C-alpha positions in Angstrom: 27.6 -39.3 -14.2 25.5 -36.6 -12.7 26.9 -33.1 -13.4 27.1 -30.3 -11.0 24.8 -28.1 -13.2 22.1 -30.8 -13.1 22.3 -31.1 -9.3 22.0 -27.3 -9.1 19.0 -27.3 -11.4 17.3 -30.0 -9.3 18.0 -28.2 -6.0 16.8 -24.9 -7.5 13.6 -26.6 -8.7 13.0 -28.2 -5.3 13.6 -24.9 -3.6 11.2 -23.0 -5.9 8.6 -25.8 -5.4 8.9 -25.5 -1.6 8.8 -21.7 -1.7 5.7 -21.4 -3.8 4.0 -24.2 -1.9 4.7 -22.3 1.4 3.5 -19.1 -0.3 0.2 -20.3 -1.9 -0.9 -23.2 0.3 -2.5 -21.0 2.9 -4.4 -19.1 0.2 -5.7 -22.4 -1.2 -6.8 -23.5 2.2 -8.5 -20.1 2.8 -10.3 -20.4 -0.5 -11.5 -23.9 0.3 -12.8 -22.8 3.7 -14.7 -19.9 2.2 -16.9 -22.4 0.2 -17.4 -24.9 3.0 -20.8 -25.0 4.8 -19.1 -25.7 8.1 -19.6 -22.9 10.7 -16.0 -23.4 11.8 -13.2 -22.4 9.4 -12.0 -25.8 8.2 -11.4 -27.6 4.9 -11.8 -31.1 6.3 -14.4 -32.5 6.8 -16.1 -31.1 3.7 -19.7 -30.3 4.6 -20.8 -29.2 1.2 -20.4 -26.3 -1.3 -22.0 -23.0 -0.4 -22.0 -19.2 -1.2 -23.5 -18.4 2.2 -20.4 -16.8 3.6 -20.2 -14.4 0.7 -23.8 -13.5 1.2 -23.2 -13.0 4.9 -20.3 -10.8 4.1 -22.3 -8.7 1.6 -24.9 -8.0 4.3 -22.4 -7.1 7.0 -23.0 -3.4 7.5 -20.0 -3.0 9.9 -17.7 -4.4 7.3 -18.9 -2.0 4.6 -18.5 0.9 7.0 -15.0 -0.1 7.8 -14.3 -0.6 4.1 -15.6 2.9 3.4 -13.4 4.3 6.2 -10.4 2.6 4.7 -11.1 4.1 1.3 -11.5 7.6 2.7 -8.2 7.3 4.7 -6.3 5.8 1.7 -7.4 8.4 -0.8 -6.7 11.2 1.7 -3.2 9.8 2.4 -2.5 9.7 -1.3 -3.6 13.3 -1.7 -1.2 14.4 1.1 1.7 12.0 0.8 2.3 12.3 -2.9 2.6 16.1 -3.0 4.8 16.1 0.2 7.0 13.4 -1.2 7.3 15.2 -4.6 8.2 18.4 -2.8 10.8 16.7 -0.6 12.3 14.9 -3.6 12.6 18.1 -5.6 14.3 19.9 -2.7 16.7 17.1 -1.9 17.8 16.5 -5.6 18.5 20.2 -6.2 19.8 21.3 -2.8 23.6 21.5 -2.5 24.6 22.3 1.0 25.6 20.6 4.2 22.0 20.6 5.5 21.0 18.2 2.7 22.0 15.0 4.6 20.2 16.3 7.7 17.0 17.0 5.8 17.2 13.6 4.1 17.5 11.9 7.5 14.6 13.8 8.9 12.3 12.8 5.9 13.3 9.2 6.1 13.2 8.8 9.9 9.4 8.1 10.1 10.0 4.9 8.2 12.3 3.7 11.0 9.8 4.6 13.8 7.5 1.7 14.9 3.9 2.1 13.7 2.7 1.8 17.3 4.8 4.8 18.3 3.6 6.9 15.3 -0.1 6.0 16.1 0.1 6.9 19.8 2.1 10.1 19.2 -0.3 11.3 16.5 -3.3 10.6 18.7 -1.8 12.4 21.7 -0.6 15.4 19.6 -3.9 16.2 18.0 -5.9 15.5 21.2 -3.6 17.5 23.5 -2.9 20.5 21.2 -6.0 20.8 19.1 -8.6 18.9 21.1 -9.3 16.6 18.2 -10.1 13.1 19.4 -9.0 9.9 17.6 -10.8 9.4 14.3 -10.4 9.5 10.5 -8.4 12.7 10.6 -5.8 11.4 13.1 -5.5 8.1 11.1 -4.8 10.1 8.0 -2.1 12.2 9.7 -0.5 9.2 11.4 -0.2 7.3 8.1 1.0 10.3 6.1 4.0 10.8 8.3 5.7 7.7 7.1 4.0 7.0 3.7 5.2 10.4 2.4 8.7 9.2 3.0 8.1 6.2 0.7 6.8 8.5 -1.9 9.8 10.7 -1.6 12.2 7.8 -2.1 10.4 6.6 -5.2 10.3 10.0 -6.8 13.9 10.8 -5.9 15.1 7.7 -7.7 13.4 9.0 -10.9 14.3 12.7 -10.3 18.1 11.9 -10.0 18.0 10.6 -13.6 16.5 13.8 -15.0 18.7 15.6 -17.6 18.9 19.1 -16.2 20.1 20.4 -19.6 16.5 20.2 -20.9 15.4 22.6 -18.1 18.4 24.9 -18.7 17.5 25.0 -22.4 13.9 25.9 -21.6 15.1 28.7 -19.3 17.4 30.0 -22.0 14.4 30.2 -24.4 12.5 32.3 -22.0 10.3 29.8 -20.2 9.4 30.5 -16.5 9.9 28.2 -13.6 6.2 27.1 -13.6 6.2 26.3 -17.3 9.4 24.3 -17.1 8.1 22.3 -14.1 4.8 21.4 -15.7 6.1 20.9 -19.3 9.5 19.1 -18.6 10.0 18.1 -15.0 6.5 16.8 -14.1 6.0 14.7 -17.3 9.4 13.1 -16.6 8.4 12.3 -13.0 4.9 11.1 -14.0 5.8 7.3 -13.8 7.3 7.7 -10.4 4.4 9.8 -9.2 1.9 7.2 -10.3 3.9 4.4 -8.7 4.1 6.4 -5.4 0.4 7.0 -5.5 -0.3 3.3 -5.9 2.2 2.4 -3.2 0.7 5.1 -0.8 -2.8 3.7 -1.4 -1.9 0.1 -0.7 0.3 1.0 2.3 -2.6 3.0 3.8 -5.4 0.6 3.0 -3.6 -2.4 4.7 -2.0 -0.5 7.6 -2.9 -1.8 11.0 -0.5 -0.8 13.8 -0.5 3.0 13.2 -4.2 3.2 12.4 -5.2 1.1 15.4 -3.8 3.6 17.9 -4.6 6.7 15.9 -8.2 6.2 14.8 -9.8 5.9 18.3 -13.1 4.0 18.4 -13.6 4.0 14.6 -12.5 1.1 12.4 -10.9 0.6 9.1 -11.1 -2.8 7.3 -7.8 -4.3 8.7 -8.9 -3.3 12.2 -12.3 -4.8 11.7 -10.8 -8.0 10.5 -8.4 -8.1 13.4 -11.3 -7.5 15.8 -13.4 -10.3 14.2 -10.5 -12.8 14.4 -10.0 -12.0 18.1 -13.7 -12.5 18.9 -14.6 -15.4 16.6 -13.0 -16.7 13.4 -15.9 -16.7 11.0 -15.6 -18.3 7.5 -16.9 -14.9 6.2 -13.4 -13.5 6.8 -12.1 -16.2 4.5 -14.7 -15.2 1.9 -13.4 -11.6 2.3 -9.9 -12.8 1.6 -11.1 -14.7 -1.5 -12.8 -11.6 -2.7 -9.6 -9.6 -2.4 -7.7 -12.3 -4.3 -10.2 -12.2 -7.2 -10.0 -8.4 -7.3 -6.2 -8.6 -7.4 -6.2 -11.2 -10.2 -8.8 -9.2 -12.2 -6.8 -6.0 -11.9 -3.6 -7.8 -13.0 -5.3 -9.4 -16.0 -6.8 -6.1 -17.1 -3.5 -4.3 -16.7 -1.8 -7.0 -18.8 -4.5 -6.8 -21.5 -4.2 -3.0 -21.7 -0.4 -3.1 -21.7 -0.5 -5.5 -24.7 -3.0 -3.4 -26.6 -0.8 -0.4 -26.1 2.2 -2.4 -27.3 0.4 -3.5 -30.5 -0.5 0.1 -31.3 
């Protein structure tokens, strides 16, 4: 007689199989297309193995320019969003008044606003008030408005677990506010700050909606890919996807190796 636990195990296994198949099958198809000689993105029929699409991607100057713009925007967003998020988290975790909930709502509200609205409003604001047309700067400002909120939430989750008695003890021993912050508070928040910086970078690098309406005639890598897919679906775009998969796998493997080395030490 089949038990209920066995049925549950079989159903769970089938669900996981279907879930991971749905998740990874498009990536497998994309990887196969990237090495197919066919000019049209297709896995069948197989016209032969080739690296031509990777070579074409390497010589695509517009792609490299868009990639450079994405890096500039992402790094700049990190440099703006992390300090803003840290400051907001410190204020909200230490503020005790009726205005605390209002300030929290104001800081979180950009997350709830559609990216298109943020992009258009950022573009119009800088163009109307400061005569700065759409470009790298407006893209940075548009992204920072909501990415700083993500950083704030991450750092707040860590800051709420800080034992304030350590800071009070440091004050009693004669330490100033700056010394307490850099010697006690900041080291405790370091994991959250690093996590928020990584999240800010990835959110910025892959952002499309806000950047599309804020950056004007310039392009970041997601906008370049979207433009290419609207004009003609080249297998070189599949090669670009494979390259990102390889970089992600390499980064994950290196992180795991370093983590294990630190554990053995």
